[in-house]
C-alpha positions in Angstrom: 7.2 -2.2 -46.3 5.9 -4.8 -48.4 3.1 -7.7 -47.2 5.2 -10.6 -47.0 7.3 -8.9 -44.6 5.0 -8.3 -42.3 5.3 -10.3 -38.5 1.7 -11.3 -38.2 -0.5 -10.6 -34.9 -1.2 -12.0 -31.7 -3.6 -14.4 -31.1 -6.5 -12.8 -28.4 -6.5 -14.0 -25.0 -9.1 -16.5 -25.2 -12.0 -15.6 -22.8 -10.7 -18.2 -19.5 -8.2 -15.8 -19.5 -9.4 -12.6 -19.9 -11.8 -13.8 -17.0 -8.8 -15.4 -15.0 -7.3 -12.5 -15.2 -10.3 -9.4 -14.1 -11.1 -12.3 -11.3 -6.9 -12.2 -10.2 -7.3 -7.9 -10.3 -10.6 -8.4 -8.6 -8.9 -10.5 -5.4 -6.0 -7.6 -5.5 -7.9 -4.6 -5.7 -9.9 -6.5 -2.7 -6.9 -7.5 -0.4 -4.6 -4.7 -1.0 -7.0 -1.8 -0.6 -7.3 -2.9 2.7 -3.7 -1.4 3.5 -4.4 2.0 2.2 -8.1 2.7 3.6 -7.6 0.5 6.7 -5.1 2.3 8.3 -7.7 4.3 10.7 -8.4 1.4 12.1 -5.0 0.3 13.2 -5.1 3.6 15.0 -5.4 2.1 18.4 -3.7 -1.2 17.9 -0.6 1.2 17.3 -1.4 3.2 20.3 -2.2 -0.1 22.4 1.5 -0.5 21.4 2.9 2.8 21.7 3.5 3.2 19.3 5.2 7.5 19.5 4.7 6.7 22.6 7.7 9.5 23.7 5.2 12.1 22.4 2.7 11.1 25.4 2.9 12.5 29.0 4.6 8.8 31.8 1.4 9.0 33.3 -0.7 9.1 29.7 1.0 5.9 29.4 0.0 4.3 32.2 -3.2 4.1 32.5 -6.3 1.5 30.6 -7.4 4.7 28.9 -4.4 6.3 27.5 -5.0 5.7 23.4 -8.0 8.1 24.6 -5.5 10.8 26.1 -3.0 10.7 24.2 -3.6 12.4 21.4 -0.2 13.6 20.5 0.5 9.7 18.8 -2.8 9.7 17.5 -2.2 13.0 15.6 1.2 12.0 14.4 -0.4 8.0 13.4 -2.8 9.8 11.3 0.0 12.4 10.1 1.8 9.8 8.2 -2.2 8.5 7.3 -2.2 11.7 5.5 0.8 11.6 3.6 0.4 8.8 2.2 -2.7 9.3 1.0 -1.1 12.9 -0.4 2.3 10.9 -2.3 -0.4 7.8 -3.3 -1.5 9.9 -6.4 2.7 10.8 -8.1 3.3 6.6 -7.7 0.4 6.4 -9.9 2.0 8.5 -12.8 5.3 6.4 -11.7 3.4 3.4 -11.8 1.9 4.4 -15.0 5.0 5.0 -16.8 6.2 2.3 -16.6 3.6 0.1 -17.4 3.5 2.1 -20.6 7.0 2.4 -21.0 8.5 -1.5 -19.4 5.4 -3.6 -19.2 2.7 -5.3 -16.7 6.1 -7.7 -15.3 7.8 -5.0 -14.3 5.9 -2.8 -12.8 4.2 -5.9 -10.2 8.0 -6.6 -9.5 8.5 -3.0 -8.5 5.3 -3.0 -6.6 6.3 -6.2 -4.6 9.0 -5.4 -3.5 8.2 -2.4 -2.3 5.5 -3.6 -0.3 7.8 -6.2 0.9 10.4 -3.1 1.9 6.8 -1.3 3.5 6.6 -5.0 5.3 8.9 -5.4 6.2 9.5 -1.4 8.1 6.4 -1.9 9.0 7.7 -4.8 11.5 10.4 -3.4 12.8 8.6 -0.9 14.2 9.3 -0.4 18.3 7.3 1.2 20.7 8.2 4.6 22.3 
């Protein structure tokens, strides 16, 4: 290939763009890491709402201390959290492949769609 047919290199991003990108990445990490590591704080709330309440004895769910006595529901919620923590690295590998193959915009679009789908599923959880 001759020198006259080479494409020019793209301009380097400005310092402002780099700073904004890093700032947004840090904000996104701060906001979304709570979804993965803050689930433990949701266990008492989910127990109070009766999620997996069908695993508890009928007299256990009626009392004020039902969340402390119904370990089956708590264990089920903890199992869901554990499965999430085990499966997450496989998603990281897949997102890395997609990032290398199709780019950042595709990865963010897929991530936003999956987040929306997960949020929708979370709102559809019924007590009991």
